[in-house]
Short mmCIF file of the C-alpha atoms (twelve columns), coordinates in Angstrom:
data_MODEL
# 
_entry.id   MODEL 
# 
loop_
_atom_site.group_PDB 
_atom_site.id 
_atom_site.type_symbol 
_atom_site.label_atom_id 
_atom_site.label_alt_id 
_atom_site.label_comp_id 
_atom_site.label_asym_id 
_atom_site.label_seq_id 
_atom_site.Cartn_x 
_atom_site.Cartn_y 
_atom_site.Cartn_z 
_atom_site.pdbx_PDB_model_num 
ATOM 1   C CA . MET A 1   5.830   -40.047 -18.977 1 
ATOM 2   C CA . VAL A 2   9.012   -37.519 -19.472 1 
ATOM 3   C CA . VAL A 3   6.857   -35.422 -21.949 1 
ATOM 4   C CA . VAL A 4   3.262   -35.930 -20.100 1 
ATOM 5   C CA . ALA A 5   5.161   -34.557 -17.307 1 
ATOM 6   C CA . LEU A 6   6.991   -31.470 -19.027 1 
ATOM 7   C CA . LEU A 7   3.566   -30.369 -20.991 1 
ATOM 8   C CA . TYR A 8   1.128   -31.035 -17.416 1 
ATOM 9   C CA . GLY A 9   0.673   -27.134 -17.256 1 
ATOM 10  C CA . LEU A 10  -0.360  -27.057 -21.147 1 
ATOM 11  C CA . HIS A 11  -3.494  -29.342 -19.340 1 
ATOM 12  C CA . TYR A 12  -3.920  -28.270 -15.900 1 
ATOM 13  C CA . ASP A 13  -7.518  -26.128 -15.703 1 
ATOM 14  C CA . ILE A 14  -6.705  -24.049 -12.407 1 
ATOM 15  C CA . HIS A 15  -11.261 -23.394 -12.337 1 
ATOM 16  C CA . LYS A 16  -11.378 -27.522 -12.053 1 
ATOM 17  C CA . ALA A 17  -8.481  -28.049 -9.289  1 
ATOM 18  C CA . GLN A 18  -10.262 -24.916 -7.078  1 
ATOM 19  C CA . VAL A 19  -13.727 -26.543 -7.599  1 
ATOM 20  C CA . GLY A 20  -12.043 -29.633 -6.653  1 
ATOM 21  C CA . VAL A 21  -10.885 -28.058 -2.703  1 
ATOM 22  C CA . LEU A 22  -14.572 -27.691 -2.087  1 
ATOM 23  C CA . GLY A 23  -15.036 -28.880 1.215   1 
ATOM 24  C CA . THR A 24  -11.249 -29.028 3.177   1 
ATOM 25  C CA . PRO A 25  -9.863  -26.665 5.324   1 
ATOM 26  C CA . GLU A 26  -8.237  -24.508 2.409   1 
ATOM 27  C CA . GLY A 27  -11.562 -24.406 0.443   1 
ATOM 28  C CA . ARG A 28  -13.600 -23.453 3.656   1 
ATOM 29  C CA . ARG A 29  -10.755 -20.050 4.379   1 
ATOM 30  C CA . MET A 30  -11.053 -19.773 0.710   1 
ATOM 31  C CA . ASP A 31  -14.355 -19.287 0.989   1 
ATOM 32  C CA . ARG A 32  -14.502 -17.010 3.571   1 
ATOM 33  C CA . VAL A 33  -11.807 -15.011 2.179   1 
ATOM 34  C CA . TYR A 34  -14.286 -14.888 -0.271  1 
ATOM 35  C CA . SER A 35  -16.741 -13.718 1.457   1 
ATOM 36  C CA . MET A 36  -15.844 -10.487 2.635   1 
ATOM 37  C CA . ALA A 37  -15.171 -9.711  -0.924  1 
ATOM 38  C CA . PRO A 38  -16.817 -6.772  -1.921  1 
ATOM 39  C CA . LYS A 39  -18.236 -8.160  -5.000  1 
ATOM 40  C CA . TYR A 40  -19.391 -6.114  -8.050  1 
ATOM 41  C CA . LYS A 41  -21.650 -5.415  -10.954 1 
ATOM 42  C CA . ASN A 42  -21.277 -8.372  -13.666 1 
ATOM 43  C CA . GLU A 43  -21.532 -5.360  -16.462 1 
ATOM 44  C CA . VAL A 44  -18.343 -3.918  -14.378 1 
ATOM 45  C CA . GLU A 45  -16.585 -7.031  -14.551 1 
ATOM 46  C CA . TYR A 46  -17.255 -7.774  -17.918 1 
ATOM 47  C CA . LEU A 47  -15.473 -4.242  -18.922 1 
ATOM 48  C CA . TYR A 48  -12.956 -4.843  -16.564 1 
ATOM 49  C CA . SER A 49  -12.658 -7.674  -18.428 1 
ATOM 50  C CA . PHE A 50  -11.436 -6.103  -22.139 1 
ATOM 51  C CA . VAL A 51  -9.392  -4.083  -19.512 1 
ATOM 52  C CA . GLN A 52  -7.861  -6.935  -18.086 1 
ATOM 53  C CA . VAL A 53  -6.354  -8.055  -21.501 1 
ATOM 54  C CA . ILE A 54  -4.406  -4.221  -22.310 1 
ATOM 55  C CA . THR A 55  -3.371  -4.962  -18.007 1 
ATOM 56  C CA . ALA A 56  -2.255  -8.639  -18.827 1 
ATOM 57  C CA . CYS A 57  0.288   -7.617  -21.751 1 
ATOM 58  C CA . THR A 58  1.659   -4.868  -20.238 1 
ATOM 59  C CA . ALA A 59  2.489   -6.673  -17.409 1 
ATOM 60  C CA . SER A 60  3.685   -10.053 -19.111 1 
ATOM 61  C CA . PHE A 61  6.252   -7.608  -20.830 1 
ATOM 62  C CA . ALA A 62  7.516   -5.951  -17.877 1 
ATOM 63  C CA . HIS A 63  7.802   -9.367  -16.096 1 
ATOM 64  C CA . GLY A 64  10.022  -10.660 -18.746 1 
ATOM 65  C CA . ALA A 65  11.836  -7.688  -19.226 1 
ATOM 66  C CA . ASN A 66  12.560  -7.899  -15.747 1 
ATOM 67  C CA . ASP A 67  12.835  -11.894 -15.376 1 
ATOM 68  C CA . VAL A 68  14.910  -12.162 -18.751 1 
ATOM 69  C CA . GLY A 69  17.753  -9.166  -17.942 1 
ATOM 70  C CA . ASN A 70  17.949  -10.776 -13.995 1 
ATOM 71  C CA . ALA A 71  18.765  -13.691 -15.756 1 
ATOM 72  C CA . VAL A 72  21.027  -12.990 -18.698 1 
ATOM 73  C CA . GLY A 73  22.720  -10.348 -16.689 1 
ATOM 74  C CA . VAL A 74  24.538  -12.883 -15.006 1 
ATOM 75  C CA . TRP A 75  24.873  -15.730 -17.280 1 
ATOM 76  C CA . ALA A 76  26.287  -13.107 -20.160 1 
ATOM 77  C CA . SER A 77  29.256  -11.435 -17.780 1 
ATOM 78  C CA . MET A 78  30.316  -15.093 -16.858 1 
ATOM 79  C CA . TYR A 79  30.157  -16.466 -20.327 1 
ATOM 80  C CA . GLY A 80  31.940  -12.814 -20.793 1 
ATOM 81  C CA . ALA A 81  34.580  -13.397 -18.492 1 
ATOM 82  C CA . TRP A 82  34.759  -16.925 -19.981 1 
ATOM 83  C CA . ARG A 83  35.235  -16.174 -23.476 1 
ATOM 84  C CA . THR A 84  37.834  -13.490 -22.808 1 
ATOM 85  C CA . GLY A 85  39.367  -14.207 -19.261 1 
ATOM 86  C CA . GLN A 86  38.982  -11.134 -17.839 1 
ATOM 87  C CA . THR A 87  36.829  -9.389  -16.258 1 
ATOM 88  C CA . VAL A 88  33.638  -8.420  -18.304 1 
ATOM 89  C CA . ALA A 89  32.243  -4.562  -18.020 1 
ATOM 90  C CA . SER A 90  29.099  -3.764  -16.523 1 
ATOM 91  C CA . LYS A 91  27.644  -1.970  -19.558 1 
ATOM 92  C CA . GLU A 92  29.135  -5.073  -22.274 1 
ATOM 93  C CA . GLU A 93  26.977  -5.569  -24.595 1 
ATOM 94  C CA . VAL A 94  25.210  -9.182  -24.772 1 
ATOM 95  C CA . PRO A 95  24.780  -11.374 -28.002 1 
ATOM 96  C CA . LEU A 96  21.132  -12.114 -28.423 1 
ATOM 97  C CA . TRP A 97  20.750  -15.434 -29.403 1 
ATOM 98  C CA . GLN A 98  21.731  -15.399 -25.041 1 
ATOM 99  C CA . ILE A 99  18.634  -14.082 -24.850 1 
ATOM 100 C CA . ALA A 100 16.541  -15.731 -26.826 1 
ATOM 101 C CA . VAL A 101 17.918  -18.670 -24.473 1 
ATOM 102 C CA . VAL A 102 16.809  -17.612 -21.247 1 
ATOM 103 C CA . ALA A 103 13.786  -15.874 -22.466 1 
ATOM 104 C CA . LEU A 104 13.466  -19.459 -23.980 1 
ATOM 105 C CA . THR A 105 13.963  -21.478 -21.345 1 
ATOM 106 C CA . ILE A 106 11.654  -19.093 -18.916 1 
ATOM 107 C CA . CYS A 107 8.703   -19.699 -21.246 1 
ATOM 108 C CA . ILE A 108 9.363   -23.402 -20.731 1 
ATOM 109 C CA . GLY A 109 9.440   -22.996 -17.175 1 
ATOM 110 C CA . PHE A 110 6.335   -20.995 -17.539 1 
ATOM 111 C CA . ILE A 111 4.571   -23.641 -19.469 1 
ATOM 112 C CA . THR A 112 5.915   -26.437 -17.395 1 
ATOM 113 C CA . TYR A 113 5.026   -25.034 -13.804 1 
ATOM 114 C CA . GLY A 114 3.259   -21.295 -14.184 1 
ATOM 115 C CA . TYR A 115 0.110   -22.841 -13.506 1 
ATOM 116 C CA . ASN A 116 0.729   -23.430 -9.627  1 
ATOM 117 C CA . ILE A 117 2.201   -19.972 -9.528  1 
ATOM 118 C CA . MET A 118 -1.548  -19.711 -11.029 1 
ATOM 119 C CA . LYS A 119 -3.635  -21.412 -8.613  1 
ATOM 120 C CA . VAL A 120 -2.032  -20.028 -6.024  1 
ATOM 121 C CA . MET A 121 -2.099  -16.684 -6.948  1 
ATOM 122 C CA . GLY A 122 -5.141  -16.525 -8.278  1 
ATOM 123 C CA . ASN A 123 -6.860  -19.136 -5.896  1 
ATOM 124 C CA . LYS A 124 -5.124  -19.002 -2.371  1 
ATOM 125 C CA . ILE A 125 -4.450  -15.185 -1.509  1 
ATOM 126 C CA . THR A 126 -6.999  -13.298 -2.905  1 
ATOM 127 C CA . TYR A 127 -10.439 -12.729 -4.137  1 
ATOM 128 C CA . HIS A 128 -9.611  -12.332 -7.787  1 
ATOM 129 C CA . SER A 129 -12.234 -10.901 -11.014 1 
ATOM 130 C CA . PRO A 130 -10.983 -8.988  -13.851 1 
ATOM 131 C CA . SER A 131 -11.451 -4.983  -12.067 1 
ATOM 132 C CA . ARG A 132 -9.320  -6.294  -9.401  1 
ATOM 133 C CA . GLY A 133 -6.543  -8.118  -11.835 1 
ATOM 134 C CA . SER A 134 -6.237  -5.571  -14.202 1 
ATOM 135 C CA . SER A 135 -5.528  -2.842  -11.305 1 
ATOM 136 C CA . MET A 136 -2.894  -5.532  -8.935  1 
ATOM 137 C CA . GLU A 137 -1.315  -6.083  -13.227 1 
ATOM 138 C CA . MET A 138 -1.040  -2.415  -14.056 1 
ATOM 139 C CA . GLY A 139 0.125   -1.682  -10.827 1 
ATOM 140 C CA . ALA A 140 3.330   -4.400  -10.411 1 
ATOM 141 C CA . ALA A 141 4.044   -3.678  -14.403 1 
ATOM 142 C CA . ILE A 142 4.015   0.162   -13.455 1 
ATOM 143 C CA . THR A 143 6.085   -0.791  -10.546 1 
ATOM 144 C CA . ILE A 144 8.910   -3.206  -12.486 1 
ATOM 145 C CA . LEU A 145 8.722   -1.137  -15.626 1 
ATOM 146 C CA . ILE A 146 9.784   2.104   -13.141 1 
ATOM 147 C CA . PHE A 147 12.597  -0.748  -10.964 1 
ATOM 148 C CA . SER A 148 14.479  -1.465  -14.150 1 
ATOM 149 C CA . GLN A 149 14.476  1.612   -15.635 1 
ATOM 150 C CA . TYR A 150 17.253  2.662   -12.998 1 
ATOM 151 C CA . SER A 151 18.323  -0.437  -12.742 1 
ATOM 152 C CA . LEU A 152 17.288  -1.708  -9.259  1 
ATOM 153 C CA . PRO A 153 16.367  -5.102  -8.927  1 
ATOM 154 C CA . VAL A 154 12.349  -6.517  -8.411  1 
ATOM 155 C CA . SER A 155 13.834  -9.753  -7.872  1 
ATOM 156 C CA . THR A 156 16.852  -11.550 -6.623  1 
ATOM 157 C CA . SER A 157 19.641  -10.272 -9.036  1 
ATOM 158 C CA . ARG A 158 21.676  -7.733  -6.956  1 
ATOM 159 C CA . VAL A 159 21.768  -8.975  -3.774  1 
ATOM 160 C CA . GLY A 160 23.047  -5.669  -2.050  1 
ATOM 161 C CA . LEU A 161 19.640  -3.626  -3.403  1 
ATOM 162 C CA . LEU A 162 17.416  -7.266  -3.074  1 
ATOM 163 C CA . PHE A 163 16.155  -4.677  1.008   1 
ATOM 164 C CA . PHE A 164 15.853  -1.801  -0.734  1 
ATOM 165 C CA . SER A 165 14.001  -3.196  -3.306  1 
ATOM 166 C CA . TRP A 166 11.611  -5.359  -1.745  1 
ATOM 167 C CA . VAL A 167 11.529  -2.550  0.929   1 
ATOM 168 C CA . MET A 168 10.486  -0.246  -1.492  1 
ATOM 169 C CA . THR A 169 8.506   -1.583  -3.814  1 
ATOM 170 C CA . ILE A 170 5.210   -0.837  -1.205  1 
ATOM 171 C CA . PRO A 171 5.646   2.458   -1.052  1 
ATOM 172 C CA . ILE A 172 6.320   3.176   -4.447  1 
ATOM 173 C CA . ALA A 173 3.467   0.936   -5.872  1 
ATOM 174 C CA . GLY A 174 1.458   2.596   -3.100  1 
ATOM 175 C CA . LEU A 175 2.353   6.102   -4.090  1 
ATOM 176 C CA . ILE A 176 1.231   5.442   -8.131  1 
ATOM 177 C CA . GLY A 177 -2.063  4.232   -7.222  1 
ATOM 178 C CA . GLY A 178 -2.689  6.576   -4.859  1 
ATOM 179 C CA . GLY A 179 -2.044  9.510   -7.681  1 
ATOM 180 C CA . LEU A 180 -3.778  7.946   -9.958  1 
ATOM 181 C CA . MET A 181 -6.832  7.303   -7.671  1 
ATOM 182 C CA . GLY A 182 -6.682  11.562  -7.247  1 
ATOM 183 C CA . LEU A 183 -6.444  12.006  -10.573 1 
ATOM 184 C CA . ALA A 184 -9.584  9.316   -11.191 1 
ATOM 185 C CA . LEU A 185 -11.136 11.568  -8.317  1 
ATOM 186 C CA . ASN A 186 -10.515 14.466  -9.220  1 
ATOM 187 C CA . THR A 187 -11.215 14.515  -13.439 1 
ATOM 188 C CA . PRO A 188 -13.536 17.517  -14.039 1 
ATOM 189 C CA . SER A 189 -16.964 16.227  -15.133 1 
ATOM 190 C CA . TRP A 190 -18.904 17.079  -18.074 1 
# 
């Protein structure tokens, strides 16, 4: 039973779960959300499915780098303080084995419970399609990479900067998206 519970997410079919809510209040709510969303031609969505593979890889890298950094930072500082008996400097070298252990535990978390996050994010919040998904993934990846580059938390890594990071995520993502849209609309065509 423990193995079945731990590997439950590997065989969970999100699409069948979505069909299972048809006729329920949640299913009717999702139908209302989906009916108001504009639908694009299948050819367009098919082309974006290739783009979405690239943006998904970029978003996975960004989230992984940020999440591993957030988790390993606390653990490395506690381990360093325990090992040396002194407070650890802010730019202390982190052993590679600690990064590997944290990355492995995050992967185990995705395997065991990631299906629930995908079910909620992909089905209950908004209508998702390859064109929408690729833009959402790229916007999130760029925001996370920029915030990570300047050591600003995008999650709960540093409580003092948490409020600032959550407030600034939306305007920065909006500015990046608006700038990219401006470039795309004003690109000369021959």
